[in-house]
C-alpha positions in Angstrom: 34.6 66.1 -21.1 32.8 62.7 -21.6 30.7 61.3 -18.6 30.9 58.0 -17.1 28.4 56.0 -15.0 29.8 54.4 -11.9 27.7 51.4 -10.1 28.9 49.6 -7.2 28.5 45.9 -7.5 30.3 44.5 -4.9 30.4 45.2 -1.0 33.4 47.2 0.5 33.1 44.8 3.5 36.5 43.2 4.3 38.5 45.7 2.0 41.4 48.0 2.9 40.5 51.2 4.5 41.8 53.2 1.1 39.1 51.2 -0.9 36.4 52.0 1.3 37.5 55.8 1.2 37.8 55.7 -2.3 34.2 54.1 -2.6 32.9 57.1 -0.4 34.9 59.7 -2.3 33.0 58.7 -5.5 29.7 58.8 -3.9 29.1 55.2 -3.7 28.3 53.3 -0.4 25.3 50.8 -0.9 25.4 48.1 -3.6 23.8 48.9 -6.8 24.2 52.7 -6.1 24.9 54.6 -9.3 26.6 57.9 -10.0 27.5 59.9 -13.2 31.1 61.5 -13.0 33.0 63.5 -15.7 35.7 61.4 -16.9 38.6 63.4 -15.4 42.1 61.8 -14.8 41.4 62.1 -11.0 38.1 60.0 -11.3 39.4 57.5 -13.9 42.4 56.8 -11.2 40.0 56.6 -8.1 37.8 54.1 -10.6 40.8 51.9 -11.3 41.5 51.6 -7.8 38.4 50.0 -7.1 37.5 48.3 -10.3 36.9 45.1 -8.7 33.9 46.5 -6.8 32.4 48.6 -9.4 30.6 48.7 -13.0 31.8 51.6 -15.4 29.7 52.4 -18.7 29.7 55.3 -20.9 27.1 57.9 -20.1 
């Protein structure tokens, strides 16, 4: 399974609670914080829901 690097680039302030919860579930929460995740369908779906708040790269 490949890995992806997810970086939060926009704030979750004034966003719906579901998007805030998704950011937290990805392990993010502060701007410019980066986490590496396995590219599972579940993680890719979470990234898709907050793609306007994060930057994704191959790890």
